[in-house]
Each structure stands twice: as structure tokens, then as C-alpha cells.
N, C-alpha and C positions, 0 to 999 in steps of 0.2 A: 757509418754513422759519422762518419768525416775525420775521424780520430781514433787513441787506442781506451781501452777503458782507466789506464794511470794517469792518462792527461784530462779525459774528461773529469775525471773525481776531484784535478786541482785546480779544474773552474771553481771562481769562486762570483762572476757575476757572467750572468746571460740575457743580452737585449735583442729586441722582437719587437717589432711593431710599434715604437715606443712606448714599450710597457721593459721595467725594468726584474728579472729576477735573480735575486741575492741572498745565494744561499750564506753566507756569512749570517747576515740577521735571521735568513729562513723568511723570507718578508717576496712580497709579487706587491711592487710599484708601479706607479703612474707615472705619466712623463713630468708631470707633478710635484714628485716625490713621493704623494697620498701613499699609504699603504693603504691596497686591496685588500683583504682579508677574505682568506680561503681556507676550508677543513683542510685539517694536518691530510689526513690521506688526499686531498685534493691537490693538496701543495704536494704533495711526492708523486700524485700520477704525471702535473703539471711538468716538474721538474723531469722526471723520465722522457714523457713526448718530448723535452727542451733540447734535452742531451742526446735524444735519437732521432734531430729535427733530419725532413727528408723521409722519412725509415717510414716501412711498413712493422707496424707494433698491432702484435694478438695477441686476443684474450689467454691465452696461456700466457704469453710470455709477461700481463698484465698482472695477473696473477700471480706469477711466481717473485713478481718484484716486489709489489703493494704488500701482497697480504701471502705472504712464505709461509706462516703455516698453518692459517685457517682454508677454507672450501668455501665462496665466494657466489653467487650465483650472478649472472649478467645483470641484473637490476645497481648489484655495487658500484660496478663497472661503467654503467649509464648515467644513473647520479651523477657521478662523481666527471663525470665529460661534460657533466649539464652544468656541473658549479663552473668545472674550467671557465663554461663560450661563458655564464653568462659575466664571470669575472672579468675577460678578456670584449664584453660584445660583440661577439661572435656569433651572432645570428645568422649569418650564411655561409658559417663555418668554411669562412674563408681561410682564416687560423688552422682550424684543430679539423680537419677533415674525416669523413668515419668514409669506410671504402665496407662495403656490403659484405657480408659471413666474410671478411678478413679482419678484421679490424678499423685503427687508426692512423693516422698521417700528421704529425705538425708540418704544415706549410708553408709555417713565416721564416722569414732568411734570418739566422740566428748566427748574434756571434757571441765568442765565448772571452773573456775577460781572464786572465792569468792571476795573479802576486806578481808586480813589479813586469810585464808582459801585456802588448799591446790588442787589442782584442782581434781574433783571428773568425771568418765567415765560416759555417756550417752549413753545406751544402750537400747537393747533387739532385738528380732528377727526380719528376715527380710523377708517379703513375696518374693512371687518370681513372677519375669515380664514373662514377654509371649516369649520374648526371651531366645534363649539358654544361661543359666547363667552354669559358670561352678570356683573350685573354687581350686590352685594350694596349695594346702597342702605340709609344709616345708617336701623335700627330707630328709629320716633318712641316718644320718654317720655308717654306718654298717663297719667301717676302724678303726683297732688297733689303729689308731691311732687319739683322741681326736683334733688336732689344725685342722684335714681336714675336719671340720662341713662348715669351711670356702667356699671346694668345693661344697658338698651339698648343704649348701645355696646358691652358687650363681646359681646353675642350676633352684632351685626352681624361681629367681628372673629374671631371664633368661626365662624360658617358660613362669612364666607371661606376662612378657612385651614383647614376642612374639605373646603370646594370643590376648592379649589387641590391636595387631595391626588390628585383623579385627574388625570389624565397624557392623557387623551381630552375634555376639553374645556379655554376658556383662561375665566379668573376675571382681573378687571381685580386689578392691583396692590394691596395691603390699602392702604386709605387712599384709593382712587384716587374710592367714591363720596361719602366723606365731603365734597369739594370742589364740592360742588351742594346751594349754597344754601336754606333751605326746605323747606317740606312739599309746598306746590301745585306740584308736579311734571307737567308735559308729558313721558312716558313716551319718546316718536317723538326728544323732542330730546335727552333724556339718556342714551338709549342711543344717540345719532348722537353727543354728544361725547365718551362712553366707550366703542365702537367696538363694542360687545355688540348679539348679538341677542335678551338674556333677559334681565331685570331683576324683582332679588326684593327686594320693597319687605314693610314688616311693623312693627309696632308693640308695644309694652310696657306693660300698663298690673299696674300694683303696690298691694294694696288690704291691709294688716294683713301676714298672712302668706302668704299669697296671690298666684303669679302665674297673669295669661296674657300665650300670647305669639299673638301672630295671625301669618301668611305667608302670601304668593301669590307668585305667578310670573306673569310677565307678556311674553308674548309683541311686540316692539316694533313691529314692521312694522304690526300688525294689532288692536296692542293687548288679546289675546285673555287674557283667564284662565286658564292652563290645570293649574292649579293651587291649591289655598290648602288651610288645614289652620289649628286656632284647638288650642295646648299651656294646659288648665290644671295648675299645678302648685302644692305647698304648700311656701314658699320655707325650706329650713333652711340650705341653704352654698350661698350664691349661683354659686360656680365650679365646684362639680358640677353645677348645672342647668345654669350656663350650657354646660357639654358636654355634656349630657344634649339638650338639645334644639336644639346646634349639631348633634351627627349625627341626629337624628332628621331634622329637614329636611335635612339634605345628601343621604342614604338614602332622603328622600323626593322629591325632585328629582332627581336622578337618572337612576330611569328615564320621568320626564315629558318632560324635555327630551332621551331618545335616542327614544323615540318620535316628538315632535313632528318632531325631525331625519330622522328614517329618513324620512315622509312625504313631508319636501321635499325631499331628497335623490331620494327613485322620481323627484319631481316632473322631476327634470332631465333634461337627455337627459348620455348619456354624454363626449360630447368636452368637453362643459361642467366637468365635476364637478372637483375642488381634489383634493389628496394626502389628507385626510380624509376629503371624504368620500367618491374613489373606494374607501378600503378600506372604507366603511359599505357601498357597494353591493355589497361581496366577501362581507364578514358576512353578505350579506344570500341569494346567490348562495349560500354557503358552508351555511346553512343550508336549504337545500331538501335536504342532503341524498341525489346522486343524481351520477355519475362525471358527467355533463355538468354538471352547477353550481359540484361541484366547481373543473373545470377553468376555466369564467370564470372563477371567485369569484380563482382564482391572479391571472390573468391580472389584471384590475382593482387588485387587492396590488403587482403588479410596479408599473401603471403608477403607483399610490401609493407606491411608492418612486423611479421614472423623474423624478416629481416635488417628490419630499423626499428624499436617500439616510439621514436621517439618524435616519428615522420609523423606528423602534424594530418596532412591534406591528405594521407591515408585515409584515416581515420571519416576526417570530414567527406571524403570519398563513398566509402560506406555506408554514412547517414546519408548520401543521396540515394544511393540503392534504392534502402527504405523507405523515403520521402519518393522515391518514382512507384513503388509498389505501393503506396496506397491513392497516389494523385491522380496515379499515370495507366497506370496497366491495372488499378482493382485486384490483386492478390495477394495483397495482405486488407484483411479492417484498414481504413479509414484513422481512425483511433488509433490502433495497435500498430500500424506504419509509422504514425508519427512519432509516438513517443517513444521507437524500436531506436529513429534516425536522433530524436533530439539528444536521448544519451548519450549516442556514438558523436555528435558536432560538441557537444557537452566536453567528452572524454579532448578532441580534438584542442579547442580552446582552454582547456586546462595544462597541457604536452605542450603549446605554443600560442600565447595569446597576441604574437602578433602578424598570425597567419593568415593572410587575405584571405583564402577558401575556408578558413575556419570559421569565420568571425560572418564572412558573409550567409552559409548551411547556417549558421544558427538564427538568420537575420530572417531566411527564410522562414521558419520553423517556429518565430515568438512569437511574441503577440508587439499587439502596434509600438509600446513604450519600449521596452528590450529592441525591436527590430531597427528603432530611429539608432538607438546607442551604438551596436551592434554593425550596422549597416559605415558610418562613419569610421569608426574602427579601421572593419574592413578598406576602404579606402582611402586612410591616413596610413595605412601598415602599406598600402601596394594604389597608388592611383594609377596604374598600369595596369592591374588585374583585369581581365576582360571579362569573370567571373564575377566579379565584384558589381562590375557597370549591369548584365545580366538581371542578377538578383536587384537592383536601384532598377530596373525597368522590369521584372514581374509584377515588383507593387505596386510603380505604380499604374499599370494595367488592370492589376487589380481591384484598385481601389479609387478607380471611375479617372485614373490620370492619364490615355491610353498615347497622346501625345505625346509627350512626357519622357513617356515609358520605353515608348519609340528611339527618343535620342538615345536617353543610355544604352539601349541592346546596339544601336549602333555603331556606338563608341567600340560596346564590347565585342563587333564585327570584324572592325574597323583591326583592333587591339591584336587578334587572332581570328583571320579568315578563314584556318582551318580548323581549329579545334572541333576534333571529334563529338565535341553534344552541340552540334550549333544546328542541328534540325530541332531540337527542342528551344532556342532563342530564339527559332524561322516561327514555330507554332506563334509563339507569343505575340512578334510581330504578325504575324495573318491576322490575328485578335481582335490588337490592336486597332488595323483597320479595320475589322466588321463592328469595331462599335463605336467608329465615328461614320458609322453607314457609309463607308469605302466599300463599298463589295468588291471593283471591278481590282482594285489592288490586296483586297484579303484574299482573293480568288487565285492569282496572280505567284502570290506569296507560298500559298496554302499549297498550287503545284509544283512548284519547286522544291517544296518539305518535302514530298511524294516520291518523285525524282533525287530527294540526297537518300530521303529515308522510306523504303517502299512498307517498311513492316512496324510503321509506328502511328498510333493507335490510336489518334488525334488528327495527324494531315486528313487525313480522306473523312472524316469529320466534320474540318473546314471546307475543305472543297465541296463539300453536298451541300451546307450551307449557306454560302458566298452563291452560291449558282444557283440554290432557289429564291436566292433573295433578288437575284438577277431577271426572274422565269423561266431560267433553262431549266426546266423542271425532270423530265428527262435523263438529261444527265448528272442530274440531282443524284433522281433515285441513282441511278448506277453507281454513285461515290458512296451514297448511305450504303447500299450491299456490301461492297467491298470496305466500307466500315465498319460492318456489323462484322463480316469474317477476317479480317486480318486482329481484331480482342473483342470477341464478345460480351468478357466482361468488364474489359474496359465501354463499351457502350452501352451498357447494360447499366452500370456508375451512375456516367454524365447526364445519359437519358430520363433515368427512373430515380436513382439518389438524388440528383441535386450538389452536388459538393459545393460547399457558403462561397467559393471563389464565381462562381457562376451566377451571371445575372437571370432574374427570374424572366 
């Protein structure tokens, strides 16, 4: 806790991340001095978190402190935590972290001001979350002019902000990395102090009108460099250049982290998985593209929800598994599958209206008018969401705009080249070529999909029709036989039932 209980009780004011918790007034204040309203129990819980900054609080401890005389179910705590996060604009859980199955950690640095005494920091090592976690350390200014430090600091801030837009990863609160002095860093120590698994380090060198930015991503536990890049640019407008480089670094880092995280998660036994890890394991099964793995994926998503009831993306993924049952596997009637999928997708959006995956899933399932609104919300929430770009491409392909759809899906592939669900995406790319009568490219993409997802019910179908159009009838017949063998129900659905999005 950083101090004894008597000292904590004597504290009058706590400061963190630009907020002020004033116990004398019983108020949470913004940096402007404006009071931020919180319900009584939520205020008491925030005080408990702040007074125990950097330490894990389990639900039993919270119940004993906030509701000592009554029995409260987990929904009460979850609702108060939601109130606090909304008050602090903590959408990425950078301040108040959930540690699945264990409790919560207030991760911001807190200073406690007592009557007549200066503020003292409340600090300590922060345990890792199960999400991928990253700190952007201050980029070193290697320019001859020390005044150029503003540019290296700007790069650091912009990359941190850009990475924080991705809800699937934890990024330490802005400026947390700036509190580590010096450049001779022990990466393991820095990561331990910041509570992260990955560290992004870098440097900026300016020479006249030329700028070179070097960035490297390090997995702290092994000190392994998992990504590095140089960016050489001519400097015309410093702010636009900062934006450009920050966007490029964030876009490159995210697939590198996703690939490293998936390898780490697949090494863990299922019973040891946290909420985010269970979610990722579910996506891995979902990407196998067959009914049995789809059902297993749904079990992992339910497990993630059980561990973290406010995990919006897990609800959206449950929706997707029902969607696949109707749209691809034909293991449920289309109307029933769509109804179940929509119910789960709406739950996801109700939990978190800024979750890009929730909004994109609803865009896939909605009518034309709502679709535009949902897709716009998804891309506004996270412009780097591969799933949102994928759904945008899917909608274009099914609405007679194959070229536009393919462009959107190629963006999704660049953003997440190792996504377990890319087999579904590649089927749509093959379809886009086929609808433009580009049968050679349709065949090439469909054959790559077969290699990637040999059990995918539609991969062989698009190989077969592309071969047929090219006059290679014996090969087409064999591919057609494979398509019927892999998933008879799906083949029957697409050839006899004719789903509405397939042209006649």
C-alpha cells in the first residue's frame, strides 16, 4: 500500500492522471476544478482503490470494505467499477485494471497530500494483466540540438495515444514511461515497474531537414527483439510527420504483438487462461473453420465472459460463432442463427458502445441503414481494427462492389497478417475476383485458403467454380467432390437454398 493505515486515513487530497480526489469535500475533480459526479458507493470504491494504488484488491476485500453489513453479488462491484471508469474516461483500463479471477489494480501513480505536508508518491511494482501490455519508453533525442527533444517527446506521446486506441491491448497511462530516468535501461526492470510484457524503445535523429526515427519492440521476459524498423523522412511539417510515424509504428507493432501473444497463449493449459487469453484461444479455434471447432470457440468465449462480464469483444465473438452456423456451416437455420447472433452482438454494444468488434458485428447483421451507422462507429472507435475493415469489405462484396471490398479486406490483412480468422477473409477476396470474372486470381486465392484452412466449407467450392470457368473440368469435379465431403450441409445450403447474398 506504500504507507500504513493511519497515514492513509490522514490524507486529505489524492492526485493522479490529472484528477483530484478531495476527501475533505467528498468530491472527484477534473484538472479544471470541475466536479465529476459519482454515486456514493462508487466514490467510496474509488477511494479504496486510490488508497491501495498499485496493489491487487480482490472482491472479498472490496465487499468487506464497501458493503460490510450486507451480501452483494458481483454485479454491484462491476457496476461501481464501470461508474469509476466512465468518470475517469478510462476506456482502455489504463488506470483501473481488471485482473481476471483475482480482482482489480489501480495502476496510475498517485500522490497523497496531507494537511501541511507536501504530496508523496504512492507506488510499487504492478502485476501483469492477461492482455498484451506495452509501455512506450521516451524516444531518445540523438540530434545535436537539445532543443529538438520536443520532437522525440512528441513521437513518444503520439505512438502511445495511437496504440491506446486498440482495445485489445493494455498501454500504460500516458507519460508513465517518462518517469524512468536515463537511457541505460534494464528492460526487465522497466517492464516490471510498469507492469507490461512488451517495451517499445526508440530514438530520433534530426539533421537539417532530414529525420530518422528508429523503433524496436522487445519482449521483456526474454529481452527478445520481436520487431524493429527505421523511418527516414524529410521534415516539412513536424506535427504531421509525428502523426505519420506514430500511425506507421502502431500499425506495424500490433500484428507483431498479436503473433507473439498467440504463441504464448497456445503454450498455456486451458484452465490457466485469463479472460483475454480465453478469448484469443477461442479465436484460434474459430479460425479452424469447421463446426466442431466453432462450438469449442464459443465455449472459450463464454469462459472469457465468465471471468470478465464486461468483456464486450467476447460477446461479439459469441455472436460471430452463431453467425457462422447460419451463414457458412448451415448447422442452424439461417433465421435462427441470425437472431441469436444479433442478440449477442447487441449485448456487446450495450456493454461498450466504443468496442469496434461489437459495432462491426452488428454492421454485418443489420439492415442497410443501421449497417452504415454501425460501421462508421466501429472505424471511428478504432481505425486500425482489422475486423471493422473486413466487415466493410464483406459488405461491399455482397453489394456488388467487389473492387472496393477487396481494397478494404487487403487493409485488414495488412493490419493483422497472422489473424486466425484470415481464412474467412481470403474466401471473400476470392469471391471479389470471381465476381469480376478474374478467375485465375480467384482460383489462386481460393487454393491458398484451402492450404490455410483445409476444413473450410467454402474454400473448395470457390476452387471448383473458378476451375470450371477456366475450362479445367476434371480438376473442378474433384474440387467439387471435396467440397461436398468436407461439409455436406454447407454445400447443400449454398447450392439449393441459395442464401440471399449469393448472386443467381
